Residue, then its C-alpha position, 0 to 999 in steps of 0.5 A: x440728518x434724520x429721515x424727515x430732514x430733506x437733502x440740501x436744496x439750496x445751492x449758492x452759485x458764483x462765477x469765477x475768473x479762474x474757476x479751476x484755481x478757485x476750486x483748489x483754493x476753496x478746497x485747500x483754505x476752507x475744506x470744500x470737496x470737489x464733487x464734479x467739474x465739467x469743462x474744457x481747458x481753463x473753462x469750467x461750465x459747471x462745478x459742484x463743491x460739497x461742504x463736509x458738514x452738509x450742503x454745497x456750492x456750484x460755480x463756473x467760469x464767468x462768461x458774461x452771460x449773466x447766469x452766475x454772480x459776477x466774480x468777487x461779488x458773492x458772499x455766504x455764511x457757512x456753518x461749521x462746528x469748529x471755526x477755530x480749526x477752520x480759521x487756522x486752515x484758512x490763514x495757513x492757505x493764504x486766505x485774507x482774514x477780514x474779521x478775526x475769530x470772535x463771539x457774537x451777541x447771538x452765541x456764535x463763534x465766527x470769522x470772515x475771510x475773502x477768497x482769491x477772487x474777492x468773494x466774502x465767506x463768513x464761517x461760524x457755529x450759528x446753525x440758524x433758527x429751528x424750524x417751527x411747525 
């Protein structure tokens, strides 16, 4: 990041039936890093997981209060410099690969996987369009 680039301010959030197990899975399969977890026993009120290449997600136990995406209904595209290594890691950790590695018509190398709660994760090299202005 340069001095002019702001810190990430968009935090996708999701709910989980078993938040603690999902946190371990997202770490093992995809490489997210647990930065904070607040909760008692099996209930997680708030957790933050950092993405090593920038940004992160928040999640918690689904309590039916409606503030989090219902379990299994979340999806995200996550930028990675090495989708091949991440694909191998995800497969080795038991992630369900839903779309194998492929080159897109817009120049990205992508794959998709489903986590243990049924959420869809898309990983690839496409960093988005540059900001003009």
